[in-house]
C-alpha positions as CSV (number, residue, x, y, z in Angstrom):
1,M,-65.5,-2.3,-21.3
2,P,-66.0,1.4,-21.8
3,Y,-64.6,3.2,-18.7
4,V,-62.3,2.0,-16.0
5,I,-61.2,3.5,-12.6
6,G,-57.4,3.3,-12.0
7,S,-55.1,3.5,-9.1
8,P,-55.5,7.2,-8.3
9,C,-58.9,6.3,-6.8
10,I,-57.4,4.0,-4.2
11,D,-57.9,5.4,-0.7
12,V,-59.5,8.6,-2.2
13,M,-63.0,7.5,-3.4
14,D,-64.2,11.1,-3.9
15,R,-67.6,9.8,-5.2
16,S,-68.2,12.7,-7.6
17,C,-68.4,10.2,-10.4
18,I,-71.2,8.3,-8.6
19,E,-73.3,11.5,-8.4
20,E,-72.7,12.2,-12.1
21,C,-73.4,8.7,-13.4
22,P,-76.9,8.6,-15.1
23,V,-77.1,4.8,-14.9
24,D,-75.8,4.1,-11.4
25,C,-73.0,1.8,-12.6
26,I,-70.2,2.8,-10.2
27,Y,-69.9,0.4,-7.3
28,E,-68.0,1.0,-4.0
29,G,-65.4,-1.3,-2.7
30,E,-63.5,-0.8,0.5
31,R,-60.7,1.4,-0.9
32,K,-61.7,2.0,-4.5
33,L,-64.6,2.5,-6.8
34,Y,-65.4,0.2,-9.8
35,I,-67.4,0.7,-13.0
36,N,-69.7,-2.2,-14.0
37,P,-68.8,-2.9,-17.6
38,T,-72.2,-4.4,-18.5
39,E,-74.1,-1.5,-17.0
40,C,-72.0,1.4,-18.2
41,I,-73.5,3.1,-21.3
42,D,-70.2,4.8,-22.3
43,C,-71.5,8.3,-21.8
44,G,-68.3,9.6,-20.2
45,A,-70.1,11.8,-17.6
46,C,-67.9,10.4,-14.8
47,E,-64.5,11.1,-16.4
48,P,-64.4,14.9,-16.2
49,V,-65.7,15.1,-12.6
50,C,-63.0,12.9,-11.1
51,P,-60.7,15.2,-9.1
52,V,-57.8,12.8,-9.3
53,E,-58.2,11.8,-12.9
54,A,-58.6,8.2,-12.1
55,I,-61.2,7.4,-14.8
56,S,-60.3,6.7,-18.4
57,Q,-61.7,4.8,-21.3
58,D,-60.3,1.2,-21.3
59,R,-58.4,1.7,-24.5
60,R,-56.9,5.0,-23.2
61,M,-55.9,3.8,-19.8
62,P,-52.4,5.0,-18.9
63,E,-49.8,2.2,-19.3
64,E,-49.0,2.2,-15.6
65,D,-52.6,1.4,-14.8
66,A,-53.3,-1.1,-17.6
67,E,-53.8,-3.9,-15.1
68,F,-56.9,-2.1,-13.8
69,V,-58.8,-2.8,-17.0
70,E,-59.0,-6.6,-16.2
71,D,-59.1,-5.9,-12.5
72,N,-62.3,-3.8,-12.9
73,Q,-63.9,-6.7,-14.7
74,R,-62.7,-9.1,-12.1
75,F,-64.6,-7.1,-9.4
76,F,-67.9,-8.1,-11.0
77,T,-67.0,-11.6,-12.2
78,A,-64.9,-13.2,-9.4
79,V,-66.1,-14.3,-6.0
80,L,-64.6,-11.6,-3.7
81,P,-63.6,-12.3,-0.1
82,G,-66.6,-12.5,2.2
83,R,-69.1,-13.1,-0.6
84,D,-70.8,-16.3,-1.8
85,E,-71.1,-15.4,-5.4
86,P,-69.8,-12.8,-8.0
87,I,-71.5,-9.4,-7.9
88,G,-72.4,-9.7,-11.6
89,S,-74.8,-7.0,-12.8
90,P,-77.4,-6.4,-10.1
91,G,-79.0,-3.4,-12.0
92,G,-77.4,-0.5,-10.2
93,A,-75.0,0.2,-7.4
94,S,-77.6,1.8,-5.2
95,Q,-79.5,-1.5,-5.3
96,L,-76.5,-3.3,-3.8
97,G,-75.0,-0.6,-1.6
98,P,-71.3,-0.5,-0.6
99,V,-69.6,-3.8,-1.3
100,G,-67.0,-3.2,1.4
101,V,-64.2,-5.4,-0.2
102,D,-61.8,-5.0,-3.1
103,T,-60.1,-7.2,-5.6
104,A,-56.7,-8.7,-4.6
105,L,-54.9,-6.1,-6.8
106,V,-56.4,-3.2,-4.8
107,A,-56.4,-4.9,-1.4
108,Q,-52.7,-5.7,-1.7
109,R,-51.7,-2.1,-2.6
110,R,-50.0,-0.2,0.1
111,P,-52.2,2.6,1.6
112,S,-51.5,6.0,0.1
113,L,-49.6,8.5,2.1
114,A,-51.7,11.4,1.1
């Protein structure tokens, strides 16, 4: 998995990364964005535009956000609440539109006080 979005994105979802991504692999949950690991081409265009520095390569994810590496994968492989099947790899986020739900890890986080 090349790039992962960590906890600083929760309740922020600036979306600058979506605009910068050349392959449309950044999907929108309810409170956080997720990078599809099978669609990402590891170009790194998303990382420098994130205003909260939430995006990192999986192998460089800060220790306090290490759980988001697996969680990002889970967003695409698990059946999320309100869905009948996993998201998988639909061929681009704009094809699917906002998903509107998050993984349990994100859904259970307390809202930010920002």
